[in-house]
PDB file of the backbone (N, CA, C, O) and the ligand in Angstrom, with CONECT records:
HET     ZN  A 101       1
ATOM      1  N   UNK A   1     162.126 127.323  59.775  1.00  0.00           N
ATOM      2  CA  UNK A   1     160.792 126.781  59.980  1.00  0.00           C
ATOM      3  C   UNK A   1     159.916 127.132  58.730  1.00  0.00           C
ATOM      4  O   UNK A   1     159.990 128.232  58.181  1.00  0.00           O
ATOM      5  N   UNK A   2     159.141 126.198  58.344  1.00  0.00           N
ATOM      6  CA  UNK A   2     158.262 126.467  57.200  1.00  0.00           C
ATOM      7  C   UNK A   2     156.797 126.345  57.595  1.00  0.00           C
ATOM      8  O   UNK A   2     156.497 125.784  58.649  1.00  0.00           O
ATOM      9  N   UNK A   3     155.916 126.832  56.814  1.00  0.00           N
ATOM     10  CA  UNK A   3     154.530 126.791  57.100  1.00  0.00           C
ATOM     11  C   UNK A   3     154.015 125.316  57.193  1.00  0.00           C
ATOM     12  O   UNK A   3     153.093 124.992  57.941  1.00  0.00           O
ATOM     13  N   UNK A   4     154.644 124.500  56.424  1.00  0.00           N
ATOM     14  CA  UNK A   4     154.306 123.067  56.416  1.00  0.00           C
ATOM     15  C   UNK A   4     154.408 122.412  57.777  1.00  0.00           C
ATOM     16  O   UNK A   4     153.672 121.473  58.083  1.00  0.00           O
ATOM     17  N   UNK A   5     155.335 122.918  58.604  1.00  0.00           N
ATOM     18  CA  UNK A   5     155.670 122.179  59.832  1.00  0.00           C
ATOM     19  C   UNK A   5     155.586 123.138  61.045  1.00  0.00           C
ATOM     20  O   UNK A   5     156.334 123.022  62.016  1.00  0.00           O
ATOM     21  N   UNK A   6     154.651 124.072  60.937  1.00  0.00           N
ATOM     22  CA  UNK A   6     154.586 125.087  62.079  1.00  0.00           C
ATOM     23  C   UNK A   6     153.971 124.537  63.319  1.00  0.00           C
ATOM     24  O   UNK A   6     154.148 125.125  64.387  1.00  0.00           O
ATOM     25  N   UNK A   7     153.245 123.424  63.249  1.00  0.00           N
ATOM     26  CA  UNK A   7     152.650 122.857  64.413  1.00  0.00           C
ATOM     27  C   UNK A   7     153.293 121.479  64.780  1.00  0.00           C
ATOM     28  O   UNK A   7     153.438 120.600  63.931  1.00  0.00           O
ATOM     29  N   UNK A   8     153.664 121.335  66.061  1.00  0.00           N
ATOM     30  CA  UNK A   8     154.283 120.037  66.433  1.00  0.00           C
ATOM     31  C   UNK A   8     153.367 118.819  66.014  1.00  0.00           C
ATOM     32  O   UNK A   8     153.861 117.758  65.632  1.00  0.00           O
ATOM     33  N   UNK A   9     152.073 119.018  66.101  1.00  0.00           N
ATOM     34  CA  UNK A   9     151.186 117.936  65.664  1.00  0.00           C
ATOM     35  C   UNK A   9     151.453 117.384  64.317  1.00  0.00           C
ATOM     36  O   UNK A   9     151.297 116.190  64.060  1.00  0.00           O
ATOM     37  N   UNK A  10     151.877 118.311  63.417  1.00  0.00           N
ATOM     38  CA  UNK A  10     151.959 117.961  62.046  1.00  0.00           C
ATOM     39  C   UNK A  10     153.142 116.971  61.895  1.00  0.00           C
ATOM     40  O   UNK A  10     153.211 116.310  60.859  1.00  0.00           O
ATOM     41  N   UNK A  11     154.043 116.834  62.828  1.00  0.00           N
ATOM     42  CA  UNK A  11     155.150 116.028  62.656  1.00  0.00           C
ATOM     43  C   UNK A  11     154.995 114.649  63.388  1.00  0.00           C
ATOM     44  O   UNK A  11     155.896 113.811  63.406  1.00  0.00           O
ATOM     45  N   UNK A  12     153.812 114.492  63.972  1.00  0.00           N
ATOM     46  CA  UNK A  12     153.630 113.215  64.689  1.00  0.00           C
ATOM     47  C   UNK A  12     152.820 112.308  63.766  1.00  0.00           C
ATOM     48  O   UNK A  12     151.785 112.675  63.211  1.00  0.00           O
ATOM     49  N   UNK A  13     153.375 111.077  63.639  1.00  0.00           N
ATOM     50  CA  UNK A  13     152.748 110.051  62.810  1.00  0.00           C
ATOM     51  C   UNK A  13     151.560 109.528  63.606  1.00  0.00           C
ATOM     52  O   UNK A  13     151.763 108.902  64.647  1.00  0.00           O
ATOM     53  N   UNK A  14     150.318 109.761  63.156  1.00  0.00           N
ATOM     54  CA  UNK A  14     149.174 109.301  63.998  1.00  0.00           C
ATOM     55  C   UNK A  14     148.831 107.822  63.775  1.00  0.00           C
ATOM     56  O   UNK A  14     148.083 107.225  64.549  1.00  0.00           O
ATOM     57  N   UNK A  15     149.385 107.248  62.715  1.00  0.00           N
ATOM     58  CA  UNK A  15     149.017 105.807  62.447  1.00  0.00           C
ATOM     59  C   UNK A  15     147.594 105.801  61.766  1.00  0.00           C
ATOM     60  O   UNK A  15     146.983 106.851  61.568  1.00  0.00           O
ATOM     61  N   UNK A  16     147.118 104.607  61.429  1.00  0.00           N
ATOM     62  CA  UNK A  16     145.831 104.536  60.808  1.00  0.00           C
ATOM     63  C   UNK A  16     144.693 105.204  61.655  1.00  0.00           C
ATOM     64  O   UNK A  16     144.621 105.017  62.870  1.00  0.00           O
ATOM     65  N   UNK A  17     143.866 105.936  61.013  1.00  0.00           N
ATOM     66  CA  UNK A  17     142.806 106.658  61.769  1.00  0.00           C
ATOM     67  C   UNK A  17     141.432 106.072  61.511  1.00  0.00           C
ATOM     68  O   UNK A  17     141.142 105.602  60.411  1.00  0.00           O
ATOM     69  N   UNK A  18     140.550 106.102  62.578  1.00  0.00           N
ATOM     70  CA  UNK A  18     139.188 105.805  62.283  1.00  0.00           C
ATOM     71  C   UNK A  18     138.571 106.986  61.525  1.00  0.00           C
ATOM     72  O   UNK A  18     139.167 108.059  61.437  1.00  0.00           O
ATOM     73  N   UNK A  19     137.344 106.766  60.969  1.00  0.00           N
ATOM     74  CA  UNK A  19     136.718 107.818  60.182  1.00  0.00           C
ATOM     75  C   UNK A  19     136.527 109.057  61.041  1.00  0.00           C
ATOM     76  O   UNK A  19     136.796 110.184  60.625  1.00  0.00           O
ATOM     77  N   UNK A  20     136.073 108.816  62.201  1.00  0.00           N
ATOM     78  CA  UNK A  20     135.824 110.057  63.129  1.00  0.00           C
ATOM     79  C   UNK A  20     137.168 110.740  63.437  1.00  0.00           C
ATOM     80  O   UNK A  20     137.249 111.969  63.439  1.00  0.00           O
ATOM     81  N   UNK A  21     138.178 109.982  63.687  1.00  0.00           N
ATOM     82  CA  UNK A  21     139.481 110.661  63.995  1.00  0.00           C
ATOM     83  C   UNK A  21     140.048 111.321  62.763  1.00  0.00           C
ATOM     84  O   UNK A  21     140.718 112.348  62.870  1.00  0.00           O
ATOM     85  N   UNK A  22     139.792 110.748  61.570  1.00  0.00           N
ATOM     86  CA  UNK A  22     140.287 111.312  60.367  1.00  0.00           C
ATOM     87  C   UNK A  22     139.618 112.634  60.099  1.00  0.00           C
ATOM     88  O   UNK A  22     140.260 113.594  59.673  1.00  0.00           O
ATOM     89  N   UNK A  23     138.338 112.682  60.346  1.00  0.00           N
ATOM     90  CA  UNK A  23     137.605 113.937  60.124  1.00  0.00           C
ATOM     91  C   UNK A  23     138.103 115.076  61.043  1.00  0.00           C
ATOM     92  O   UNK A  23     138.269 116.227  60.638  1.00  0.00           O
ATOM     93  N   UNK A  24     138.331 114.662  62.330  1.00  0.00           N
ATOM     94  CA  UNK A  24     138.782 115.646  63.317  1.00  0.00           C
ATOM     95  C   UNK A  24     140.232 116.100  62.945  1.00  0.00           C
ATOM     96  O   UNK A  24     140.566 117.274  63.101  1.00  0.00           O
ATOM     97  N   UNK A  25     141.073 115.172  62.462  1.00  0.00           N
ATOM     98  CA  UNK A  25     142.426 115.562  62.045  1.00  0.00           C
ATOM     99  C   UNK A  25     142.434 116.439  60.856  1.00  0.00           C
ATOM    100  O   UNK A  25     143.206 117.393  60.751  1.00  0.00           O
ATOM    101  N   UNK A  26     141.529 116.090  59.923  1.00  0.00           N
ATOM    102  CA  UNK A  26     141.420 116.846  58.668  1.00  0.00           C
ATOM    103  C   UNK A  26     140.978 118.288  58.938  1.00  0.00           C
ATOM    104  O   UNK A  26     141.463 119.239  58.325  1.00  0.00           O
ATOM    105  N   UNK A  27     140.025 118.411  59.895  1.00  0.00           N
ATOM    106  CA  UNK A  27     139.506 119.731  60.185  1.00  0.00           C
ATOM    107  C   UNK A  27     140.543 120.596  60.855  1.00  0.00           C
ATOM    108  O   UNK A  27     140.537 121.815  60.684  1.00  0.00           O
ATOM    109  N   UNK A  28     141.452 119.977  61.631  1.00  0.00           N
ATOM    110  CA  UNK A  28     142.473 120.777  62.277  1.00  0.00           C
ATOM    111  C   UNK A  28     143.648 121.085  61.378  1.00  0.00           C
ATOM    112  O   UNK A  28     144.403 122.022  61.635  1.00  0.00           O
ATOM    113  N   UNK A  29     143.808 120.303  60.324  1.00  0.00           N
ATOM    114  CA  UNK A  29     144.994 120.343  59.497  1.00  0.00           C
ATOM    115  C   UNK A  29     144.701 120.644  58.034  1.00  0.00           C
ATOM    116  O   UNK A  29     145.535 120.455  57.148  1.00  0.00           O
ATOM    117  N   UNK A  30     143.441 121.134  57.816  1.00  0.00           N
ATOM    118  CA  UNK A  30     142.973 121.332  56.430  1.00  0.00           C
ATOM    119  C   UNK A  30     143.925 122.289  55.660  1.00  0.00           C
ATOM    120  O   UNK A  30     144.110 122.157  54.450  1.00  0.00           O
ATOM    121  N   UNK A  31     144.487 123.201  56.359  1.00  0.00           N
ATOM    122  CA  UNK A  31     145.244 124.223  55.625  1.00  0.00           C
ATOM    123  C   UNK A  31     146.834 123.920  55.623  1.00  0.00           C
ATOM    124  O   UNK A  31     147.657 124.693  55.132  1.00  0.00           O
ATOM    125  N   UNK A  32     147.142 122.726  56.222  1.00  0.00           N
ATOM    126  CA  UNK A  32     148.464 122.290  56.279  1.00  0.00           C
ATOM    127  C   UNK A  32     149.011 121.897  54.846  1.00  0.00           C
ATOM    128  O   UNK A  32     148.213 121.669  53.936  1.00  0.00           O
ATOM    129  N   UNK A  33     150.312 121.824  54.663  1.00  0.00           N
ATOM    130  CA  UNK A  33     150.882 121.386  53.409  1.00  0.00           C
ATOM    131  C   UNK A  33     151.120 119.917  53.405  1.00  0.00           C
ATOM    132  O   UNK A  33     150.715 119.190  54.311  1.00  0.00           O
ATOM    133  N   UNK A  34     151.801 119.484  52.345  1.00  0.00           N
ATOM    134  CA  UNK A  34     151.994 118.032  52.160  1.00  0.00           C
ATOM    135  C   UNK A  34     152.902 117.403  53.244  1.00  0.00           C
ATOM    136  O   UNK A  34     152.956 116.177  53.333  1.00  0.00           O
ATOM    137  N   UNK A  35     153.557 118.131  54.003  1.00  0.00           N
ATOM    138  CA  UNK A  35     154.498 117.528  55.042  1.00  0.00           C
ATOM    139  C   UNK A  35     153.746 117.177  56.285  1.00  0.00           C
ATOM    140  O   UNK A  35     154.309 116.629  57.233  1.00  0.00           O
ATOM    141  N   UNK A  36     152.443 117.498  56.287  1.00  0.00           N
ATOM    142  CA  UNK A  36     151.643 117.322  57.526  1.00  0.00           C
ATOM    143  C   UNK A  36     151.206 115.849  57.564  1.00  0.00           C
ATOM    144  O   UNK A  36     150.410 115.439  56.719  1.00  0.00           O
ATOM    145  N   UNK A  37     151.706 115.028  58.528  1.00  0.00           N
ATOM    146  CA  UNK A  37     151.358 113.640  58.647  1.00  0.00           C
ATOM    147  C   UNK A  37     149.915 113.351  58.948  1.00  0.00           C
ATOM    148  O   UNK A  37     149.283 112.516  58.301  1.00  0.00           O
ATOM    149  N   UNK A  38     149.367 114.087  59.992  1.00  0.00           N
ATOM    150  CA  UNK A  38     148.003 113.828  60.238  1.00  0.00           C
ATOM    151  C   UNK A  38     146.962 114.104  59.117  1.00  0.00           C
ATOM    152  O   UNK A  38     145.925 113.453  58.996  1.00  0.00           O
ATOM    153  N   UNK A  39     147.328 115.114  58.320  1.00  0.00           N
ATOM    154  CA  UNK A  39     146.515 115.398  57.129  1.00  0.00           C
ATOM    155  C   UNK A  39     146.621 114.261  56.126  1.00  0.00           C
ATOM    156  O   UNK A  39     145.612 113.803  55.591  1.00  0.00           O
ATOM    157  N   UNK A  40     147.869 113.798  55.865  1.00  0.00           N
ATOM    158  CA  UNK A  40     148.037 112.695  54.948  1.00  0.00           C
ATOM    159  C   UNK A  40     147.261 111.429  55.457  1.00  0.00           C
ATOM    160  O   UNK A  40     146.621 110.744  54.660  1.00  0.00           O
ATOM    161  N   UNK A  41     147.322 111.139  56.739  1.00  0.00           N
ATOM    162  CA  UNK A  41     146.638 109.980  57.253  1.00  0.00           C
ATOM    163  C   UNK A  41     145.114 110.169  57.124  1.00  0.00           C
ATOM    164  O   UNK A  41     144.365 109.255  56.779  1.00  0.00           O
ATOM    165  N   UNK A  42     144.714 111.395  57.419  1.00  0.00           N
ATOM    166  CA  UNK A  42     143.219 111.692  57.322  1.00  0.00           C
ATOM    167  C   UNK A  42     142.797 111.496  55.881  1.00  0.00           C
ATOM    168  O   UNK A  42     141.763 110.875  55.633  1.00  0.00           O
ATOM    169  N   UNK A  43     143.571 112.010  54.900  1.00  0.00           N
ATOM    170  CA  UNK A  43     143.189 111.852  53.528  1.00  0.00           C
ATOM    171  C   UNK A  43     143.056 110.341  53.135  1.00  0.00           C
ATOM    172  O   UNK A  43     142.161 109.906  52.412  1.00  0.00           O
ATOM    173  N   UNK A  44     144.043 109.604  53.693  1.00  0.00           N
ATOM    174  CA  UNK A  44     144.025 108.151  53.372  1.00  0.00           C
ATOM    175  C   UNK A  44     142.773 107.529  53.932  1.00  0.00           C
ATOM    176  O   UNK A  44     142.083 106.783  53.236  1.00  0.00           O
ATOM    177  N   UNK A  45     142.459 107.832  55.213  1.00  0.00           N
ATOM    178  CA  UNK A  45     141.315 107.228  55.908  1.00  0.00           C
ATOM    179  C   UNK A  45     140.025 107.644  55.351  1.00  0.00           C
ATOM    180  O   UNK A  45     139.120 106.821  55.214  1.00  0.00           O
ATOM    181  N   UNK A  46     139.885 108.905  55.014  1.00  0.00           N
ATOM    182  CA  UNK A  46     138.577 109.397  54.433  1.00  0.00           C
ATOM    183  C   UNK A  46     138.436 108.877  53.018  1.00  0.00           C
ATOM    184  O   UNK A  46     137.341 108.509  52.594  1.00  0.00           O
ATOM    185  N   UNK A  47     139.550 108.845  52.279  1.00  0.00           N
ATOM    186  CA  UNK A  47     139.532 108.364  50.919  1.00  0.00           C
ATOM    187  C   UNK A  47     139.133 106.834  50.872  1.00  0.00           C
ATOM    188  O   UNK A  47     138.361 106.385  50.025  1.00  0.00           O
ATOM    189  N   UNK A  48     139.702 106.114  51.812  1.00  0.00           N
ATOM    190  CA  UNK A  48     139.462 104.674  51.804  1.00  0.00           C
ATOM    191  C   UNK A  48     137.994 104.319  52.166  1.00  0.00           C
ATOM    192  O   UNK A  48     137.385 103.382  51.651  1.00  0.00           O
ATOM    193  N   UNK A  49     137.497 105.145  53.086  1.00  0.00           N
ATOM    194  CA  UNK A  49     136.078 104.773  53.525  1.00  0.00           C
ATOM    195  C   UNK A  49     135.061 105.407  52.620  1.00  0.00           C
ATOM    196  O   UNK A  49     134.049 104.759  52.354  1.00  0.00           O
ATOM    197  N   UNK A  50     135.223 106.575  52.136  1.00  0.00           N
ATOM    198  CA  UNK A  50     134.153 107.251  51.416  1.00  0.00           C
ATOM    199  C   UNK A  50     134.418 107.523  49.891  1.00  0.00           C
ATOM    200  O   UNK A  50     133.487 107.784  49.129  1.00  0.00           O
ATOM    201  N   UNK A  51     135.622 107.459  49.508  1.00  0.00           N
ATOM    202  CA  UNK A  51     136.002 107.909  48.097  1.00  0.00           C
ATOM    203  C   UNK A  51     136.834 106.743  47.477  1.00  0.00           C
ATOM    204  O   UNK A  51     138.060 106.850  47.434  1.00  0.00           O
ATOM    205  N   UNK A  52     136.227 105.671  47.012  1.00  0.00           N
ATOM    206  CA  UNK A  52     136.958 104.572  46.453  1.00  0.00           C
ATOM    207  C   UNK A  52     137.930 104.983  45.305  1.00  0.00           C
ATOM    208  O   UNK A  52     139.036 104.453  45.195  1.00  0.00           O
ATOM    209  N   UNK A  53     137.500 105.899  44.495  1.00  0.00           N
ATOM    210  CA  UNK A  53     138.317 106.323  43.358  1.00  0.00           C
ATOM    211  C   UNK A  53     138.723 107.832  43.395  1.00  0.00           C
ATOM    212  O   UNK A  53     138.153 108.689  42.720  1.00  0.00           O
ATOM    213  N   UNK A  54     139.762 108.077  44.248  1.00  0.00           N
ATOM    214  CA  UNK A  54     140.296 109.450  44.306  1.00  0.00           C
ATOM    215  C   UNK A  54     140.959 109.780  42.894  1.00  0.00           C
ATOM    216  O   UNK A  54     141.466 108.876  42.231  1.00  0.00           O
ATOM    217  N   UNK A  55     140.941 111.000  42.490  1.00  0.00           N
ATOM    218  CA  UNK A  55     141.649 111.284  41.266  1.00  0.00           C
ATOM    219  C   UNK A  55     143.208 111.059  41.473  1.00  0.00           C
ATOM    220  O   UNK A  55     143.753 111.121  42.576  1.00  0.00           O
ATOM    221  N   UNK A  56     143.824 110.805  40.337  1.00  0.00           N
ATOM    222  CA  UNK A  56     145.248 110.507  40.425  1.00  0.00           C
ATOM    223  C   UNK A  56     146.034 111.649  40.876  1.00  0.00           C
ATOM    224  O   UNK A  56     146.966 111.468  41.660  1.00  0.00           O
ATOM    225  N   UNK A  57     145.731 112.823  40.440  1.00  0.00           N
ATOM    226  CA  UNK A  57     146.490 114.050  40.832  1.00  0.00           C
ATOM    227  C   UNK A  57     146.163 114.396  42.293  1.00  0.00           C
ATOM    228  O   UNK A  57     145.111 113.999  42.795  1.00  0.00           O
ATOM    229  N   UNK A  58     146.999 115.090  42.942  1.00  0.00           N
ATOM    230  CA  UNK A  58     146.842 115.497  44.359  1.00  0.00           C
ATOM    231  C   UNK A  58     145.474 116.377  44.442  1.00  0.00           C
ATOM    232  O   UNK A  58     145.334 117.375  43.734  1.00  0.00           O
ATOM    233  N   UNK A  59     144.602 115.994  45.241  1.00  0.00           N
ATOM    234  CA  UNK A  59     143.355 116.792  45.381  1.00  0.00           C
ATOM    235  C   UNK A  59     143.660 118.142  45.970  1.00  0.00           C
ATOM    236  O   UNK A  59     144.515 118.281  46.845  1.00  0.00           O
ATOM    237  N   UNK A  60     142.930 119.163  45.465  1.00  0.00           N
ATOM    238  CA  UNK A  60     143.138 120.559  46.010  1.00  0.00           C
ATOM    239  C   UNK A  60     142.280 120.713  47.260  1.00  0.00           C
ATOM    240  O   UNK A  60     141.501 119.838  47.638  1.00  0.00           O
ATOM    241  N   UNK A  61     142.469 121.871  47.874  1.00  0.00           N
ATOM    242  CA  UNK A  61     141.796 122.144  49.103  1.00  0.00           C
ATOM    243  C   UNK A  61     140.294 122.208  48.994  1.00  0.00           C
ATOM    244  O   UNK A  61     139.583 121.817  49.920  1.00  0.00           O
ATOM    245  N   UNK A  62     139.814 122.686  47.897  1.00  0.00           N
ATOM    246  CA  UNK A  62     138.320 122.754  47.645  1.00  0.00           C
ATOM    247  C   UNK A  62     137.764 121.355  47.612  1.00  0.00           C
ATOM    248  O   UNK A  62     136.712 121.043  48.171  1.00  0.00           O
ATOM    249  N   UNK A  63     138.545 120.507  46.910  1.00  0.00           N
ATOM    250  CA  UNK A  63     138.032 119.133  46.697  1.00  0.00           C
ATOM    251  C   UNK A  63     138.049 118.445  48.119  1.00  0.00           C
ATOM    252  O   UNK A  63     137.106 117.725  48.450  1.00  0.00           O
ATOM    253  N   UNK A  64     139.092 118.660  48.935  1.00  0.00           N
ATOM    254  CA  UNK A  64     139.179 118.104  50.276  1.00  0.00           C
ATOM    255  C   UNK A  64     138.075 118.620  51.102  1.00  0.00           C
ATOM    256  O   UNK A  64     137.444 117.839  51.815  1.00  0.00           O
ATOM    257  N   UNK A  65     137.789 119.892  51.062  1.00  0.00           N
ATOM    258  CA  UNK A  65     136.787 120.510  51.841  1.00  0.00           C
ATOM    259  C   UNK A  65     135.442 119.905  51.496  1.00  0.00           C
ATOM    260  O   UNK A  65     134.638 119.645  52.391  1.00  0.00           O
ATOM    261  N   UNK A  66     135.186 119.681  50.255  1.00  0.00           N
ATOM    262  CA  UNK A  66     133.920 119.093  49.849  1.00  0.00           C
ATOM    263  C   UNK A  66     133.803 117.655  50.350  1.00  0.00           C
ATOM    264  O   UNK A  66     132.752 117.227  50.827  1.00  0.00           O
ATOM    265  N   UNK A  67     134.961 116.890  50.221  1.00  0.00           N
ATOM    266  CA  UNK A  67     134.948 115.520  50.740  1.00  0.00           C
ATOM    267  C   UNK A  67     134.761 115.565  52.263  1.00  0.00           C
ATOM    268  O   UNK A  67     134.112 114.667  52.799  1.00  0.00           O
ATOM    269  N   UNK A  68     135.292 116.557  52.990  1.00  0.00           N
ATOM    270  CA  UNK A  68     135.181 116.576  54.379  1.00  0.00           C
ATOM    271  C   UNK A  68     133.725 116.846  54.768  1.00  0.00           C
ATOM    272  O   UNK A  68     133.219 116.265  55.728  1.00  0.00           O
ATOM    273  N   UNK A  69     133.064 117.714  54.033  1.00  0.00           N
ATOM    274  CA  UNK A  69     131.671 117.921  54.290  1.00  0.00           C
ATOM    275  C   UNK A  69     130.884 116.709  54.093  1.00  0.00           C
ATOM    276  O   UNK A  69     130.057 116.361  54.936  1.00  0.00           O
ATOM    277  N   UNK A  70     131.099 116.041  53.014  1.00  0.00           N
ATOM    278  CA  UNK A  70     130.437 114.766  52.689  1.00  0.00           C
ATOM    279  C   UNK A  70     130.698 113.719  53.739  1.00  0.00           C
ATOM    280  O   UNK A  70     129.769 113.048  54.190  1.00  0.00           O
ATOM    281  N   UNK A  71     131.932 113.566  54.135  1.00  0.00           N
ATOM    282  CA  UNK A  71     132.213 112.558  55.176  1.00  0.00           C
ATOM    283  C   UNK A  71     131.598 112.893  56.512  1.00  0.00           C
ATOM    284  O   UNK A  71     131.130 112.006  57.226  1.00  0.00           O
ATOM    285  N   UNK A  72     131.593 114.214  56.868  1.00  0.00           N
ATOM    286  CA  UNK A  72     130.941 114.646  58.084  1.00  0.00           C
ATOM    287  C   UNK A  72     129.467 114.317  58.075  1.00  0.00           C
ATOM    288  O   UNK A  72     128.900 113.870  59.072  1.00  0.00           O
ATOM    289  N   UNK A  73     128.845 114.552  56.901  1.00  0.00           N
ATOM    290  CA  UNK A  73     127.405 114.277  56.784  1.00  0.00           C
ATOM    291  C   UNK A  73     127.143 112.823  56.901  1.00  0.00           C
ATOM    292  O   UNK A  73     126.216 112.404  57.594  1.00  0.00           O
ATOM    293  N   UNK A  74     127.920 112.062  56.255  1.00  0.00           N
ATOM    294  CA  UNK A  74     127.687 110.577  56.305  1.00  0.00           C
ATOM    295  C   UNK A  74     127.938 110.034  57.696  1.00  0.00           C
ATOM    296  O   UNK A  74     127.261 109.099  58.125  1.00  0.00           O
ATOM    297  N   UNK A  75     128.890 110.598  58.405  1.00  0.00           N
ATOM    298  CA  UNK A  75     129.187 110.070  59.732  1.00  0.00           C
ATOM    299  C   UNK A  75     128.021 110.509  60.649  1.00  0.00           C
ATOM    300  O   UNK A  75     127.604 109.713  61.491  1.00  0.00           O
ATOM    301  N   UNK A  76     127.515 111.652  60.534  1.00  0.00           N
ATOM    302  CA  UNK A  76     126.346 112.121  61.323  1.00  0.00           C
ATOM    303  C   UNK A  76     125.187 111.250  60.958  1.00  0.00           C
ATOM    304  O   UNK A  76     124.472 110.837  61.871  1.00  0.00           O
ATOM    305  N   UNK A  77     124.936 110.936  59.758  1.00  0.00           N
ATOM    306  CA  UNK A  77     123.833 110.052  59.400  1.00  0.00           C
ATOM    307  C   UNK A  77     123.984 108.700  60.095  1.00  0.00           C
ATOM    308  O   UNK A  77     123.030 108.147  60.642  1.00  0.00           O
ATOM    309  N   UNK A  78     125.215 108.187  60.055  1.00  0.00           N
ATOM    310  CA  UNK A  78     125.426 106.852  60.548  1.00  0.00           C
ATOM    311  C   UNK A  78     125.247 106.853  62.053  1.00  0.00           C
ATOM    312  O   UNK A  78     124.647 105.939  62.618  1.00  0.00           O
ATOM    313  N   UNK A  79     125.774 107.891  62.704  1.00  0.00           N
ATOM    314  CA  UNK A  79     125.621 108.012  64.157  1.00  0.00           C
ATOM    315  C   UNK A  79     124.111 108.070  64.484  1.00  0.00           C
ATOM    316  O   UNK A  79     123.675 107.441  65.448  1.00  0.00           O
ATOM    317  N   UNK A  80     123.333 108.792  63.722  1.00  0.00           N
ATOM    318  CA  UNK A  80     121.914 108.963  64.031  1.00  0.00           C
ATOM    319  C   UNK A  80     121.247 107.641  63.769  1.00  0.00           C
ATOM    320  O   UNK A  80     120.426 107.220  64.584  1.00  0.00           O
ATOM    321  N   UNK A  81     121.546 106.953  62.679  1.00  0.00           N
ATOM    322  CA  UNK A  81     120.742 105.787  62.366  1.00  0.00           C
ATOM    323  C   UNK A  81     121.155 104.532  63.185  1.00  0.00           C
ATOM    324  O   UNK A  81     120.321 103.692  63.523  1.00  0.00           O
ATOM    325  N   UNK A  82     122.403 104.443  63.474  1.00  0.00           N
ATOM    326  CA  UNK A  82     122.970 103.306  64.301  1.00  0.00           C
ATOM    327  C   UNK A  82     123.860 103.807  65.392  1.00  0.00           C
ATOM    328  O   UNK A  82     125.083 103.712  65.293  1.00  0.00           O
ATOM    329  N   UNK A  83     123.259 104.351  66.455  1.00  0.00           N
ATOM    330  CA  UNK A  83     124.093 104.875  67.570  1.00  0.00           C
ATOM    331  C   UNK A  83     124.978 103.785  68.133  1.00  0.00           C
ATOM    332  O   UNK A  83     124.578 102.633  68.298  1.00  0.00           O
ATOM    333  N   UNK A  84     126.188 104.198  68.417  1.00  0.00           N
ATOM    334  CA  UNK A  84     127.120 103.202  69.084  1.00  0.00           C
ATOM    335  C   UNK A  84     126.903 103.162  70.518  1.00  0.00           C
ATOM    336  O   UNK A  84     126.668 104.185  71.162  1.00  0.00           O
ATOM    337  N   UNK A  85     126.977 101.971  71.049  1.00  0.00           N
ATOM    338  CA  UNK A  85     126.807 101.827  72.520  1.00  0.00           C
ATOM    339  C   UNK A  85     128.152 102.168  73.221  1.00  0.00           C
ATOM    340  O   UNK A  85     128.240 102.115  74.448  1.00  0.00           O
TER     341      UNK A  85
HETATM  342 ZN    ZN A 101     149.059 119.770  60.100  1.00  0.00          ZN2+
END
C-alpha cells in the first residue's frame, strides 16, 4: 500500500466534475499524490473553468491551494450574485 492510494475514494474514477464538485474533491484530496483520480479530475475541472493557461509543468501543492482559494471565492461570488433555483 502506498500513500498515493491509501483511500478507496482515490481509486474511483469520478468522471467529469462540476466546479462545485471539483472544489469539494480537491479539498478532500489536496494532499494526495498523482495516482488520485478525484484529484486529477478536480484539477482538470478547476483548470478548465478558472485557469485557461495552466503552466506546462505539474503544479505544486502551493499553486493548487492558491487556485482552490480563488475558485472557492469565485464560486461563492457566483452563488451570491446569481443564486441557483
Ligand atoms: Zn485522493
